[in-house]
N, C-alpha and C positions, 0 to 999 in steps of 0.2 A: 666376318661381319664388321669388325672395326675398320678394316680397310675400305669396305664398301661405304660405310657411313662417312668416313673421311673424304672419300672421292665425291660423294654427293654434296657434302658441305662445301668442299673446295670449288667444285664446278658451279655451285650456286653463287658463291662469292665472286668468282671470276666472271660469270655471265652478268651479274649485276654491275660489276665495276668496269668492264671493258667497253661498254656502250653508253656511259654517262660522262658528261663533261667534267674535266678535272683541270687543275692548274698544271699542265704538262711542262711548263717552263720552270720546273722546280729549281734547277741549278742556275740557269741563266735566263735573262729576260728575252723577249722576242727580238729586240734590237741587237742582242749579242750573238745572234746566229746569222750566218751568211747563206740565206736560202737561195741565192743565185748561183752558188757553186755546189758541185757534187764531187765527193771523193769516193773511191770504190775499193773493195777488197774481194778477191775471189779465193775461196777456200773449199776444198772438197766438192768441187763442181757447183758451188753456190756463190752467187754474186751479191754482195751487200752494197747498197748505194746509201750514202749519208751526206748530210749537210755538215760542214765544219763550223765550229764556233769561230768568231772573229779573233779571239785570243789564241787560236791554234792549239788549244789543249783538249777540246771535247769534240765528239761527233754525235750526230743525231741520225740513226738509221731510219730512213723513211720508206725504203723499198727493198725487196729481196726477190731475186729471180734465180732459177736453178735450171741446169741442163738435163738432169735426170731427177725424177721425183724422189726426194729423200724421205725416209721414215722419221728421222730425227733431225731437228733444226736446232743447231747450237749457235747462239748469237755470240760473236766475238767480243772480247773485252776491249779491244782497241782496233782502230782503222788508221793506218798510216801514222802510227804513233799518237793518235788522239784517243782519249778514253771515251768509250761509248756510254753516254749517260741518259740518252732518250731513245725511244723506239716508237714508231708509228707515224702516220701521216700528219704533218703539221696542219694540213688542210687550210690553206690561206683563204679559201672561199667559204669558210665555215659560216660567216654571217649571211652570205647569199644563199647557201644551201645547208641550213642547220640540221636537216634530217638525213643527210647523206654523208658518209665517211668512206674512206678506202682503207682496207686492211693492208698489211705489209706486202702482200702479193699483188696489190693494185686491183683487187676486186672490190666493187662498190658494195657497201653494206647499207641497205635502206631499212634501218631498224624500225621505222614507223609502219612498214608493211607487215602484215601477219603471215605472209607466205615465206617459206624458207627457200632461198636460192642456194643450191649446192654447186660449188665449183669443183673441178677435178683436182682435189688436194688430198694427198695421201699422208700428210704429216701426222704422225701419232705422238711424237715426243718433242717437247720444246725445252731447251736448256738456256736459262737466262744468266748472264754474268753478274757478279756482285758489284760491278761498276754502275749498273743501271740505277737511275734516280727517278725516272718518270716513264710511264707507259701511256701513250695517247689513247683516247677512246677508240674502240673497235680495232685496235692493232691486230688482234687475233680473231676478229669477227669472221663468221662462216668457216671456222676451223672445226668442222663437225666430227673429225676422226681423232681428235686429241684424246689420248689416254693418260699421259703424264706430263706435268710441267715441273721442272726442277728449278727451284729458286735458290741460288747460291747466296746466302747471307744477305737477303734483301731487307735490311732493317730500315733503310732510309727512303724506300720507294713510296711515291704517292700514286695510288691507282685511282 
């Protein structure tokens, strides 16, 4: 019973927070990121694409692709020696398209529509590193099969 109540509360908080605008540039300003460059890391048949910070110390994971559908998605703590501090689509066109975002799998999340669009996503577990400082709106939107999210010491995260 306690586990079920916790899951309901956690999912409600997650659903409320992932699709509302936040200050996702918690650690660095917009101008401190090099959105024109992409760095990658492939681990366990999952490819992580990230924008590096201009100071070379941080990485912002904006896209994930996989070769075979994982049941558990474990976000790495670093990419090419850069600490992963942000995750989700920076969505540079947010002012032009304020009602559309993309999740980390590049699926469009149109949260203004009442219909649910279900993409073939079998991810049931997500593990987030303690280096994470910001989660973009809708980063995990349309992840309908999630059962658990493990937050490793996320005391400084702004959701």
